[in-house]
C-alpha positions in Angstrom: -10.8 -111.9 -9.5 -12.2 -112.0 -5.9 -14.5 -110.4 -3.4 -13.6 -106.8 -3.8 -13.9 -103.8 -1.6 -13.6 -103.2 2.1 -14.9 -105.7 4.6 -16.9 -103.8 7.2 -16.7 -105.0 10.8 -17.9 -102.2 13.0 -21.4 -101.0 13.5 -22.0 -97.5 12.1 -21.0 -94.9 14.7 -19.1 -97.4 16.9 -15.7 -96.1 17.9 -12.7 -98.3 17.0 -10.8 -97.5 20.2 -7.6 -98.9 18.7 -8.5 -102.5 19.4 -7.4 -105.1 16.9 -10.2 -105.8 14.5 -12.2 -108.9 14.4 -13.3 -111.8 16.6 -10.6 -114.1 18.0 -10.5 -117.6 16.5 -10.7 -120.2 19.3 -10.9 -123.4 17.2 -11.6 -124.7 13.8 -14.6 -127.0 13.9 -14.5 -128.1 10.3 -13.9 -126.8 6.8 -16.7 -124.2 6.9 -17.2 -123.5 10.6 -15.0 -121.9 13.3 -15.5 -121.0 16.9 -14.7 -117.4 17.9 -14.8 -115.0 20.8 -16.6 -111.8 19.7 -15.0 -108.4 19.7 -18.2 -106.3 20.0 -18.5 -105.4 16.4 -20.6 -108.1 14.7 -20.5 -110.7 17.5 -21.0 -109.3 21.0 -17.8 -108.7 23.0 -16.7 -111.8 24.8 -19.4 -114.0 23.4 -18.3 -117.5 22.3 -20.0 -118.2 19.0 -19.8 -120.4 15.9 -19.2 -118.7 12.6 -20.5 -120.5 9.4 -18.6 -119.3 6.3 -21.2 -117.9 3.9 -21.7 -119.5 0.5 -19.3 -122.4 1.4 -20.0 -126.1 1.8 -17.0 -128.1 3.0 -17.1 -131.9 3.3 -18.5 -133.1 6.6 -16.4 -135.1 9.0 -15.6 -138.5 7.6 -16.5 -137.4 4.0 -13.9 -137.1 1.3 -11.7 -134.9 1.9 -12.9 -133.4 5.1 -9.5 -133.5 6.9 -7.9 -131.5 4.1 -10.7 -128.9 4.1 -10.5 -128.5 7.9 -6.7 -128.2 7.7 -6.9 -125.6 5.0 -9.4 -123.5 7.0 -7.0 -123.7 10.0 -4.2 -122.4 7.8 -6.3 -119.5 6.7 -7.7 -118.8 10.3 -5.3 -120.2 12.9 -6.2 -120.2 16.5 -5.6 -116.7 18.0 -6.0 -114.9 14.7 -8.5 -112.0 14.3 -10.3 -112.3 11.0 -12.3 -109.4 9.6 -15.9 -110.2 9.0 -18.6 -109.1 6.7 -22.3 -109.7 7.6 -25.2 -109.8 5.1 -28.9 -109.8 5.4 -29.5 -112.8 7.8 -27.0 -112.7 10.6 -27.7 -116.2 12.0 -28.8 -119.6 10.7 -31.3 -122.0 12.3 -28.4 -123.5 14.4 -27.6 -120.1 15.9 -24.3 -119.8 13.9 -23.2 -116.4 12.7 -23.3 -116.3 8.9 -20.3 -114.3 7.7 -17.7 -113.6 5.0 -14.3 -113.7 6.5 -11.0 -112.1 5.4 -7.9 -113.1 7.3 -5.0 -110.9 8.5 -3.3 -111.3 5.1 -6.3 -110.0 3.3 -7.3 -113.5 1.9 -11.1 -114.0 1.6 -11.4 -117.3 3.2 -14.8 -118.2 1.8 -13.7 -117.8 -1.8 -10.2 -119.3 -1.3 -11.6 -122.5 0.1 -13.9 -122.9 -2.9 -11.3 -121.8 -5.5 -8.8 -124.3 -4.1 -11.3 -127.2 -4.2 -11.5 -127.6 -0.4 -15.2 -126.8 -0.5 -17.9 -126.1 -3.0 -20.1 -123.0 -3.2 -23.7 -123.0 -2.0 -26.1 -120.1 -2.4 -28.9 -119.3 -0.1 -30.9 -116.1 -0.7 -30.8 -113.5 0.6 -27.3 -114.2 1.8 -25.8 -114.6 -1.6 -24.1 -111.2 -2.0 -21.0 -112.7 -3.6 -22.8 -115.5 -5.5 -21.3 -114.7 -8.9 -17.7 -114.7 -7.5 -18.3 -117.9 -5.6 -19.9 -119.7 -8.6 -16.9 -118.6 -10.7 -14.5 -119.9 -8.0 -16.3 -123.3 -8.0 -16.2 -123.5 -11.8 -12.5 -122.8 -11.8 -11.7 -125.4 -9.2 -13.8 -128.0 -10.9 -12.2 -127.3 -14.3 -8.7 -127.5 -12.7 -9.7 -130.7 -10.9 -8.6 -129.1 -7.6 -9.1 -130.7 -4.3 -12.4 -132.5 -3.9 -13.0 -132.3 -7.6 -10.3 -134.9 -8.2 -10.0 -136.6 -4.8 -13.6 -137.6 -4.5 -16.7 -138.7 -6.4 -18.4 -135.7 -8.1 -20.5 -133.7 -5.6 
């Protein structure tokens, strides 16, 4: 089970022009936030921006197990990679971060995979809860399996 269907990245009517799809990952900030350079599809071309993975809450720096969550996010989205992004209703949060679902070049939905592997938990904020059922199921599976933070840390 997973987030199904295509992950749109281009604005309707925008020519693809043969460019690789997706923003370029510049650095992984923590388990649920990366810094990217926009490609002109969702994030303006050349713009340096932070992307907050939708429906994901990874441990903050210093919390258990933040290093593992950040490392896993870096495995899914290494520097220089070009993830495909899916936007929803609200494009940015109050911290001016882009709120997106992310699929890496191997087709892995990063948001769901972090939760399913126990590197983060799911958090739903309407109206940006398009994949809420899938994310809730991923969290339940990780918790039942005792994966990641569900066994390494006190219960969230």
